[in-house]
C-alpha positions as a Markdown table, in Angstrom:
| # | Residue | x | y | z |
|---|---|---|---|---|
| 1 | Unk | 17.4 | 19.7 | 29.3 |
| 2 | Unk | 18.1 | 21.7 | 26.3 |
| 3 | Unk | 21.4 | 23.0 | 27.8 |
| 4 | Unk | 22.6 | 19.6 | 28.4 |
| 5 | Unk | 21.5 | 18.2 | 25.1 |
| 6 | Unk | 23.2 | 20.8 | 23.4 |
| 7 | Unk | 26.7 | 20.5 | 25.7 |
| 8 | Unk | 26.2 | 16.6 | 24.8 |
| 9 | Unk | 26.3 | 17.7 | 20.9 |
| 10 | Unk | 28.8 | 20.6 | 21.0 |
| 11 | Unk | 31.5 | 18.9 | 19.3 |
| 12 | Unk | 28.5 | 18.3 | 16.0 |
| 13 | Unk | 28.9 | 21.7 | 15.7 |
| 14 | Unk | 31.7 | 23.9 | 17.1 |
| 15 | Unk | 34.3 | 22.8 | 15.3 |
| 16 | Unk | 34.9 | 26.3 | 13.8 |
| 17 | Unk | 34.4 | 29.3 | 16.0 |
| 18 | Unk | 34.1 | 31.6 | 12.9 |
| 19 | Unk | 31.2 | 29.5 | 11.0 |
| 20 | Unk | 28.5 | 29.7 | 13.4 |
| 21 | Unk | 26.9 | 27.1 | 11.9 |
| 22 | Unk | 25.3 | 24.3 | 13.8 |
| 23 | Unk | 26.8 | 21.4 | 11.4 |
| 24 | Unk | 30.8 | 21.5 | 9.9 |
| 25 | Unk | 30.5 | 21.3 | 6.2 |
| 26 | Unk | 33.6 | 19.2 | 6.3 |
| 27 | Unk | 33.3 | 17.0 | 9.7 |
| 28 | Unk | 35.0 | 14.1 | 10.1 |
| 29 | Unk | 35.6 | 11.3 | 12.6 |
| 30 | Unk | 39.1 | 12.0 | 13.6 |
| 31 | Unk | 41.3 | 14.9 | 13.2 |
| 32 | Unk | 43.9 | 13.0 | 11.6 |
| 33 | Unk | 40.7 | 12.6 | 8.8 |
| 34 | Unk | 41.4 | 16.7 | 7.8 |
| 35 | Unk | 42.6 | 17.8 | 4.6 |
| 36 | Unk | 44.1 | 20.4 | 3.4 |
| 37 | Unk | 42.7 | 23.8 | 3.3 |
| 38 | Unk | 43.1 | 24.1 | -0.5 |
| 39 | Unk | 40.6 | 21.0 | -1.3 |
| 40 | Unk | 38.1 | 23.1 | 0.5 |
| 41 | Unk | 37.1 | 24.6 | -2.5 |
| 42 | Unk | 35.1 | 21.9 | -3.8 |
| 43 | Unk | 32.2 | 22.1 | -0.9 |
| 44 | Unk | 29.6 | 23.8 | -2.8 |
| 45 | Unk | 26.0 | 25.1 | -1.7 |
| 46 | Unk | 23.1 | 25.9 | -3.9 |
| 47 | Unk | 20.6 | 28.3 | -2.6 |
| 48 | Unk | 17.1 | 29.5 | -4.4 |
| 49 | Unk | 14.5 | 32.0 | -3.4 |
| 50 | Unk | 10.9 | 32.2 | -4.0 |
| 51 | Unk | 11.5 | 34.4 | -7.2 |
| 52 | Unk | 13.1 | 31.1 | -8.3 |
| 53 | Unk | 16.8 | 33.1 | -8.5 |
| 54 | Unk | 19.3 | 30.1 | -8.1 |
| 55 | Unk | 23.0 | 30.7 | -6.9 |
| 56 | Unk | 25.4 | 27.9 | -6.6 |
| 57 | Unk | 28.7 | 28.7 | -4.7 |
| 58 | Unk | 31.9 | 27.1 | -3.1 |
| 59 | Unk | 31.4 | 27.7 | 0.1 |
| 60 | Unk | 34.9 | 27.0 | 1.4 |
| 61 | Unk | 36.5 | 28.7 | -1.5 |
| 62 | Unk | 34.5 | 31.7 | -0.4 |
| 63 | Unk | 36.1 | 31.2 | 3.4 |
| 64 | Unk | 39.8 | 30.5 | 1.9 |
| 65 | Unk | 39.3 | 33.4 | -0.4 |
| 66 | Unk | 39.6 | 30.9 | -3.6 |
| 67 | Unk | 37.1 | 31.0 | -6.5 |
| 68 | Unk | 34.4 | 28.3 | -7.1 |
| 69 | Unk | 34.6 | 25.8 | -9.5 |
| 70 | Unk | 32.2 | 23.9 | -11.8 |
| 71 | Unk | 29.8 | 22.2 | -9.3 |
| 72 | Unk | 30.0 | 18.9 | -11.3 |
| 73 | Unk | 33.5 | 18.8 | -11.1 |
| 74 | Unk | 33.8 | 19.9 | -7.6 |
| 75 | Unk | 31.4 | 17.0 | -6.4 |
| 76 | Unk | 33.5 | 14.5 | -8.0 |
| 77 | Unk | 36.2 | 15.7 | -6.3 |
| 78 | Unk | 34.8 | 15.4 | -3.3 |
| 79 | Unk | 33.8 | 11.4 | -4.0 |
| 80 | Unk | 37.2 | 11.0 | -4.8 |
| 81 | Unk | 38.6 | 12.3 | -1.9 |
| 82 | Unk | 36.7 | 10.3 | 0.6 |
| 83 | Unk | 35.0 | 13.6 | 2.1 |
| 84 | Unk | 31.3 | 13.6 | 3.1 |
| 85 | Unk | 28.8 | 15.1 | 0.5 |
| 86 | Unk | 26.8 | 17.9 | 1.9 |
| 87 | Unk | 23.1 | 18.5 | 0.4 |
| 88 | Unk | 23.6 | 21.0 | -1.8 |
| 89 | Unk | 20.2 | 23.3 | -1.2 |
| 90 | Unk | 18.3 | 25.1 | 1.2 |
| 91 | Unk | 15.1 | 26.8 | 1.2 |
| 92 | Unk | 15.3 | 30.3 | 2.2 |
| 93 | Unk | 12.2 | 32.3 | 4.1 |
| 94 | Unk | 12.1 | 35.3 | 5.9 |
| 95 | Unk | 11.6 | 35.1 | 9.4 |
| 96 | Unk | 9.1 | 37.8 | 9.5 |
| 97 | Unk | 6.8 | 35.6 | 7.6 |
| 98 | Unk | 7.5 | 32.3 | 9.3 |
| 99 | Unk | 3.9 | 32.2 | 10.6 |
| 100 | Unk | 2.0 | 32.7 | 7.1 |
| 101 | Unk | 4.6 | 30.5 | 5.2 |
| 102 | Unk | 3.9 | 27.3 | 7.6 |
| 103 | Unk | 0.2 | 28.0 | 7.7 |
| 104 | Unk | 0.4 | 27.9 | 3.6 |
| 105 | Unk | 2.5 | 24.5 | 4.1 |
| 106 | Unk | 1.0 | 22.7 | 6.6 |
| 107 | Unk | -2.4 | 24.2 | 8.3 |
| 108 | Unk | -4.0 | 25.5 | 5.4 |
| 109 | Unk | -3.1 | 23.1 | 2.5 |
| 110 | Unk | -5.4 | 21.2 | 0.7 |
| 111 | Unk | -3.7 | 17.7 | 0.5 |
| 112 | Unk | -5.5 | 17.4 | -3.1 |
| 113 | Unk | -3.4 | 20.6 | -4.3 |
| 114 | Unk | 0.6 | 19.2 | -4.8 |
| 115 | Unk | 0.8 | 16.8 | -7.6 |
| 116 | Unk | 4.2 | 15.5 | -5.5 |
| 117 | Unk | 2.2 | 14.6 | -2.1 |
| 118 | Unk | 5.6 | 14.3 | -0.2 |
| 119 | Unk | 6.1 | 18.4 | -1.1 |
| 120 | Unk | 5.8 | 19.8 | 2.7 |
| 121 | Unk | 8.3 | 17.3 | 3.9 |
| 122 | Unk | 10.7 | 17.9 | 1.6 |
| 123 | Unk | 9.7 | 21.9 | 1.9 |
| 124 | Unk | 10.0 | 21.8 | 5.4 |
| 125 | Unk | 13.3 | 19.7 | 5.7 |
| 126 | Unk | 15.1 | 22.2 | 3.4 |
| 127 | Unk | 13.9 | 24.8 | 5.7 |
| 128 | Unk | 15.2 | 23.2 | 8.5 |
| 129 | Unk | 18.8 | 22.7 | 6.7 |
| 130 | Unk | 18.6 | 26.6 | 5.8 |
| 131 | Unk | 18.1 | 27.4 | 9.6 |
| 132 | Unk | 21.0 | 24.9 | 10.4 |
| 133 | Unk | 23.5 | 26.9 | 8.1 |
| 134 | Unk | 25.2 | 30.6 | 8.2 |
| 135 | Unk | 22.8 | 31.8 | 5.7 |
| 136 | Unk | 20.2 | 32.2 | 8.5 |
| 137 | Unk | 21.3 | 35.3 | 10.6 |
| 138 | Unk | 25.6 | 34.8 | 9.8 |
| 139 | Unk | 25.7 | 36.8 | 13.6 |
| 140 | Unk | 24.3 | 33.8 | 15.7 |
| 141 | Unk | 26.7 | 31.9 | 17.6 |
| 142 | Unk | 26.2 | 28.2 | 17.6 |
| 143 | Unk | 24.6 | 27.9 | 20.7 |
| 144 | Unk | 22.0 | 30.7 | 19.6 |
| 145 | Unk | 21.5 | 28.9 | 16.2 |
| 146 | Unk | 20.7 | 25.5 | 17.5 |
| 147 | Unk | 18.3 | 26.8 | 20.3 |
| 148 | Unk | 16.3 | 28.7 | 17.2 |
| 149 | Unk | 16.5 | 25.5 | 15.1 |
| 150 | Unk | 15.3 | 23.1 | 17.9 |
| 151 | Unk | 12.3 | 25.7 | 18.5 |
| 152 | Unk | 11.7 | 25.6 | 15.0 |
| 153 | Unk | 11.2 | 22.2 | 14.4 |
| 154 | Unk | 9.6 | 21.2 | 17.5 |
| 155 | Unk | 7.2 | 23.9 | 16.1 |
| 156 | Unk | 6.7 | 22.4 | 12.8 |
| 157 | Unk | 5.9 | 18.7 | 14.2 |
| 158 | Unk | 3.3 | 20.8 | 16.8 |
| 159 | Unk | 1.7 | 22.2 | 13.9 |
| 160 | Unk | 1.4 | 18.9 | 11.6 |
| 161 | Unk | 0.3 | 17.3 | 15.1 |
| 162 | Unk | -2.5 | 19.3 | 15.4 |
| 163 | Unk | -3.5 | 19.6 | 11.5 |
| 164 | Unk | -4.0 | 15.8 | 12.0 |
| 165 | Unk | -6.2 | 16.2 | 14.7 |
| 166 | Unk | -8.6 | 18.9 | 13.6 |
| 167 | Unk | -9.0 | 16.8 | 10.5 |
| 168 | Unk | -9.6 | 13.5 | 12.1 |
| 169 | Unk | -12.5 | 12.3 | 10.1 |
| 170 | Unk | -10.9 | 13.8 | 6.3 |
| 171 | Unk | -9.3 | 9.8 | 5.2 |
| 172 | Unk | -7.2 | 12.1 | 2.4 |
| 173 | Unk | -5.6 | 14.4 | 4.9 |
| 174 | Unk | -5.1 | 11.9 | 7.5 |
| 175 | Unk | -2.8 | 9.6 | 4.6 |
| 176 | Unk | -1.1 | 12.4 | 3.6 |
| 177 | Unk | 0.4 | 14.1 | 6.8 |
| 178 | Unk | 0.8 | 10.3 | 7.8 |
| 179 | Unk | 3.2 | 10.4 | 4.8 |
| 180 | Unk | 4.6 | 13.5 | 5.4 |
| 181 | Unk | 4.8 | 13.2 | 9.1 |
| 182 | Unk | 6.8 | 9.8 | 8.5 |
| 183 | Unk | 9.1 | 11.2 | 6.1 |
| 184 | Unk | 9.6 | 14.5 | 8.3 |
| 185 | Unk | 10.8 | 12.2 | 11.2 |
| 186 | Unk | 12.6 | 9.8 | 8.9 |
| 187 | Unk | 14.8 | 12.9 | 7.8 |
| 188 | Unk | 15.6 | 14.1 | 11.0 |
| 189 | Unk | 16.7 | 11.0 | 12.5 |
| 190 | Unk | 19.1 | 10.3 | 9.3 |
| 191 | Unk | 20.6 | 13.8 | 9.1 |
| 192 | Unk | 23.1 | 13.9 | 11.4 |
| 193 | Unk | 23.6 | 17.6 | 11.5 |
| 194 | Unk | 20.1 | 18.4 | 13.0 |
| 195 | Unk | 19.3 | 14.9 | 14.5 |
| 196 | Unk | 20.8 | 16.1 | 17.9 |
| 197 | Unk | 18.7 | 19.2 | 18.0 |
| 198 | Unk | 15.3 | 17.8 | 16.7 |
| 199 | Unk | 14.2 | 15.5 | 19.6 |
| 200 | Unk | 11.4 | 17.2 | 20.8 |
| 201 | Unk | 10.0 | 17.1 | 17.1 |
| 202 | Unk | 11.1 | 13.7 | 17.3 |
| 203 | Unk | 9.4 | 12.9 | 20.1 |
| 204 | Unk | 6.1 | 14.4 | 19.1 |
| 205 | Unk | 6.1 | 12.6 | 15.4 |
| 206 | Unk | 5.5 | 9.3 | 16.2 |
| 207 | Unk | 2.3 | 10.3 | 18.2 |
| 208 | Unk | 1.4 | 12.4 | 15.4 |
| 209 | Unk | 1.9 | 9.1 | 13.1 |
| 210 | Unk | -0.1 | 6.8 | 15.4 |
| 211 | Unk | -2.8 | 9.7 | 15.5 |
| 212 | Unk | -3.0 | 9.8 | 11.5 |
| 213 | Unk | -3.0 | 6.0 | 11.5 |
| 214 | Unk | -5.4 | 5.3 | 14.0 |
| 215 | Unk | -7.9 | 8.0 | 12.1 |
| 216 | Unk | -7.2 | 6.5 | 8.9 |
| 217 | Unk | -8.4 | 2.8 | 10.2 |
| 218 | Unk | -11.5 | 4.3 | 11.5 |
| 219 | Unk | -12.2 | 6.3 | 8.0 |
| 220 | Unk | -11.5 | 3.0 | 6.0 |
| 221 | Unk | -13.6 | 0.7 | 8.4 |
| 222 | Unk | -16.5 | 2.9 | 8.2 |
| 223 | Unk | -16.5 | 2.6 | 4.7 |
| 224 | Unk | -15.8 | -1.3 | 4.7 |
| 225 | Unk | -18.7 | -1.4 | 7.0 |
| 226 | Unk | -21.4 | -0.6 | 4.4 |
| 227 | Unk | -19.7 | -3.1 | 1.6 |
| 228 | Unk | -19.5 | -5.9 | 4.2 |
| 229 | Unk | -23.3 | -5.9 | 4.4 |
| 230 | Unk | -23.2 | -7.1 | 1.2 |
| 231 | Unk | -20.5 | -9.2 | 1.5 |
| 232 | Unk | -22.2 | -10.9 | 4.5 |
| 233 | Unk | -25.6 | -11.5 | 2.6 |
| 234 | Unk | -26.4 | -15.1 | 2.7 |
| 235 | Unk | -29.5 | -13.7 | 0.0 |
| 236 | Unk | -26.4 | -12.8 | -2.3 |
| 237 | Unk | -26.2 | -15.6 | -4.5 |
| 238 | Unk | -23.2 | -14.5 | -7.4 |
| 239 | Unk | -19.9 | -14.2 | -5.2 |
| 240 | Unk | -18.2 | -11.2 | -7.7 |
| 241 | Unk | -21.2 | -9.1 | -7.3 |
| 242 | Unk | -21.2 | -9.4 | -3.3 |
| 243 | Unk | -17.7 | -9.0 | -3.2 |
| 244 | Unk | -17.4 | -6.1 | -5.4 |
| 245 | Unk | -18.5 | -3.4 | -3.1 |
| 246 | Unk | -15.6 | -4.9 | -0.5 |
| 247 | Unk | -12.9 | -4.9 | -3.2 |
| 248 | Unk | -13.9 | -1.2 | -4.1 |
| 249 | Unk | -13.3 | 0.1 | -0.5 |
| 250 | Unk | -10.4 | -2.0 | -0.4 |
| 251 | Unk | -9.0 | -0.6 | -4.1 |
| 252 | Unk | -9.9 | 2.9 | -3.0 |
| 253 | Unk | -8.0 | 2.7 | 0.3 |
| 254 | Unk | -5.0 | 1.4 | -1.6 |
| 255 | Unk | -5.3 | 4.4 | -4.4 |
| 256 | Unk | -4.9 | 6.9 | -1.7 |
| 257 | Unk | -1.9 | 5.2 | 0.0 |
| 258 | Unk | 0.1 | 5.2 | -3.0 |
| 259 | Unk | -0.7 | 8.6 | -4.3 |
| 260 | Unk | 0.2 | 9.9 | -1.0 |
| 261 | Unk | 3.5 | 8.0 | -0.8 |
| 262 | Unk | 3.0 | 6.0 | 2.4 |
| 263 | Unk | 5.7 | 3.8 | 2.9 |
| 264 | Unk | 5.0 | 0.0 | 2.6 |
| 265 | Unk | 5.6 | -0.9 | 6.1 |
| 266 | Unk | 2.6 | 1.5 | 7.3 |
| 267 | Unk | 0.7 | 0.2 | 4.2 |
| 268 | Unk | 0.9 | -3.3 | 5.1 |
| 269 | Unk | -0.1 | -2.3 | 8.9 |
| 270 | Unk | -3.1 | -0.6 | 7.8 |
| 271 | Unk | -4.0 | -3.2 | 5.4 |
| 272 | Unk | -3.7 | -6.0 | 8.0 |
| 273 | Unk | -6.3 | -3.8 | 10.6 |
| 274 | Unk | -8.7 | -4.1 | 7.7 |
| 275 | Unk | -8.5 | -7.6 | 7.0 |
| 276 | Unk | -8.9 | -8.4 | 10.5 |
| 277 | Unk | -12.0 | -5.7 | 10.5 |
| 278 | Unk | -13.6 | -8.0 | 7.7 |
| 279 | Unk | -12.4 | -11.3 | 9.2 |
| 280 | Unk | -14.2 | -10.3 | 12.7 |
| 281 | Unk | -17.2 | -8.9 | 10.7 |
| 282 | Unk | -17.7 | -11.7 | 8.7 |
| 283 | Unk | -17.0 | -14.2 | 11.5 |
| 284 | Unk | -19.3 | -12.3 | 14.2 |
| 285 | Unk | -22.2 | -12.9 | 12.1 |
| 286 | Unk | -21.7 | -16.4 | 11.2 |
| 287 | Unk | -21.5 | -17.4 | 14.7 |
| 288 | Unk | -24.4 | -15.0 | 16.3 |
| 289 | Unk | -26.8 | -14.7 | 14.1 |
| 290 | Unk | -29.3 | -17.8 | 13.7 |
| 291 | Unk | -30.0 | -19.3 | 10.5 |
| 292 | Unk | -26.7 | -18.6 | 9.1 |
| 293 | Unk | -24.4 | -22.0 | 9.6 |
| 294 | Unk | -25.3 | -24.0 | 6.9 |
| 295 | Unk | -23.2 | -26.1 | 4.3 |
| 296 | Unk | -24.5 | -23.8 | 1.7 |
| 297 | Unk | -23.7 | -20.5 | 3.3 |
| 298 | Unk | -20.1 | -22.0 | 4.4 |
| 299 | Unk | -19.4 | -22.7 | 0.7 |
| 300 | Unk | -20.7 | -19.3 | -1.0 |
| 301 | Unk | -18.4 | -17.2 | 2.3 |
| 302 | Unk | -15.5 | -19.6 | 1.4 |
| 303 | Unk | -15.8 | -18.5 | -2.4 |
| 304 | Unk | -16.2 | -14.7 | -1.5 |
| 305 | Unk | -13.2 | -14.6 | 0.8 |
| 306 | Unk | -11.5 | -16.1 | -2.0 |
| 307 | Unk | -11.8 | -13.4 | -4.0 |
| 308 | Unk | -10.7 | -10.9 | -1.4 |
| 309 | Unk | -7.6 | -13.0 | -0.9 |
| 310 | Unk | -7.0 | -12.8 | -4.7 |
| 311 | Unk | -7.8 | -9.1 | -4.6 |
| 312 | Unk | -4.7 | -9.0 | -1.6 |
| 313 | Unk | -2.5 | -11.4 | -3.8 |
| 314 | Unk | -2.4 | -8.8 | -6.6 |
| 315 | Unk | -1.6 | -5.8 | -4.6 |
| 316 | Unk | 1.5 | -7.8 | -2.3 |
| 317 | Unk | -0.7 | -8.2 | 0.7 |
| 318 | Unk | -0.9 | -12.0 | 0.5 |
| 319 | Unk | 0.8 | -12.7 | 3.8 |
| 320 | Unk | -1.4 | -10.0 | 5.8 |
| 321 | Unk | -5.1 | -11.7 | 3.8 |
| 322 | Unk | -3.7 | -14.9 | 5.1 |
| 323 | Unk | -3.2 | -14.3 | 8.6 |
| 324 | Unk | -6.2 | -12.0 | 9.1 |
| 325 | Unk | -8.7 | -13.6 | 7.1 |
| 326 | Unk | -7.9 | -17.1 | 8.2 |
| 327 | Unk | -10.2 | -17.8 | 11.5 |
| 328 | Unk | -13.5 | -17.1 | 8.9 |
| 329 | Unk | -11.7 | -18.9 | 5.9 |
| 330 | Unk | -11.5 | -22.3 | 8.3 |
| 331 | Unk | -14.8 | -21.6 | 9.6 |
| 332 | Unk | -16.6 | -21.5 | 6.4 |
| 333 | Unk | -14.6 | -24.8 | 5.1 |
| 334 | Unk | -15.6 | -26.3 | 8.8 |
| 335 | Unk | -19.5 | -25.7 | 8.1 |
| 336 | Unk | -19.3 | -26.8 | 4.2 |
| 337 | Unk | -18.2 | -30.0 | 4.7 |
| 338 | Unk | -20.3 | -33.1 | 5.6 |
| 339 | Unk | -19.5 | -35.4 | 8.1 |
| 340 | Unk | -20.3 | -38.8 | 9.0 |
| 341 | Unk | -18.5 | -40.0 | 12.0 |
| 342 | Unk | -16.2 | -38.5 | 14.3 |
| 343 | Unk | -12.7 | -39.4 | 12.6 |
| 344 | Unk | -14.5 | -37.1 | 9.9 |
| 345 | Unk | -14.9 | -34.1 | 11.9 |
| 346 | Unk | -11.6 | -34.4 | 14.0 |
| 347 | Unk | -9.7 | -34.8 | 10.6 |
| 348 | Unk | -11.5 | -31.5 | 9.6 |
| 349 | Unk | -10.6 | -30.1 | 12.6 |
| 350 | Unk | -7.0 | -30.4 | 12.3 |
| 351 | Unk | -6.8 | -27.7 | 10.0 |
| 352 | Unk | -9.0 | -25.5 | 11.8 |
| 353 | Unk | -6.0 | -24.3 | 13.9 |
| 354 | Unk | -7.2 | -20.6 | 14.2 |
| 355 | Unk | -10.4 | -22.1 | 16.0 |
| 356 | Unk | -10.9 | -22.8 | 19.8 |
| 357 | Unk | -13.3 | -25.0 | 21.2 |
| 358 | Unk | -16.0 | -22.9 | 21.7 |
| 359 | Unk | -16.1 | -21.7 | 18.4 |
| 360 | Unk | -16.4 | -25.2 | 17.1 |
| 361 | Unk | -19.3 | -26.2 | 19.4 |
| 362 | Unk | -21.2 | -23.1 | 18.0 |
| 363 | Unk | -20.8 | -24.2 | 14.6 |
| 364 | Unk | -21.0 | -27.4 | 14.4 |
| 365 | Unk | -24.1 | -27.7 | 17.0 |
| 366 | Unk | -26.5 | -26.4 | 14.1 |
| 367 | Unk | -25.0 | -29.2 | 11.9 |
| 368 | Unk | -24.2 | -32.1 | 13.4 |
| 369 | Unk | -25.8 | -34.3 | 16.2 |
| 370 | Unk | -24.7 | -34.1 | 19.3 |
| 371 | Unk | -22.7 | -37.0 | 19.9 |
| 372 | Unk | -20.7 | -36.1 | 16.8 |
| 373 | Unk | -20.2 | -32.5 | 18.6 |
| 374 | Unk | -19.1 | -33.8 | 21.7 |
| 375 | Unk | -16.7 | -35.5 | 19.8 |
| 376 | Unk | -15.1 | -32.9 | 18.3 |
């Protein structure tokens, strides 16, 4: 499968038999777009080592024997001529120390240590760019370089996957690696130079993100389960005090996700799960525990859920909250009303589109005469 894949992608890297790189620094869609060799002097690459030594040089000038120009003017010339700008950075690391390096960046890394929480993914991506370039073992043929790049990226994805599984009960680690794994997947898909050589990693990383997501939901739900005991306690009189533990748990989850720079789509999905969990706990307790269905408790529960919805709106999560808390909202409003006849009951049920007939009967039976319940 790998040989077929490499053959399918050979046009992406065998442009220059002398370059040995899996990507061509001046690749264009058609031969007619190629520019004269004199314009290649404006293509620069910057490298730096672990000691902080930085070197910027013109790749194509070195090939043509010319001298480099100022990096800023060179990149401007590329933009003016319509050429594609190449990422001017790689991260070089010795092949002999690869295991120790990856252990420090992935396996043994403390999620609380990096100030910039996406540091691992940027580090690993620059390493991949280095492995794809001719700076890494110039003697390799393009095919050999492609095979080594594929193996390296798959190994990185495997280490991240194993780390997520090993720390499945650590919410900080799950948020940290969910953000980094999703970002790495995005980088690999968008980089046309190495995308074709990272299919194995791209197959594994979505599973890693999904596992981290599920583990994180479980961690947050465990925190919420303790807070919801107060939210669903009818004996608590003040709505603000009863809701405070739940809001604190939600706020802590949001702070963690933002600190780890989890993207907005995953954040919304995760909070949708949490709002659904809050809805399920509140609703199930309402319809299954005897003595909880009353007009007073319905009004109190509505006030508490309104505070949760207000918090969600301040975070930009109002749509997720409205959708996933709707059933309990509607049930609380239904039992808090006073109904004198069947018409009033039917009018109230018109706004309870989330409730089915069995749920409506369970909610109204303790409050209304049988004939009104039957009419509903």
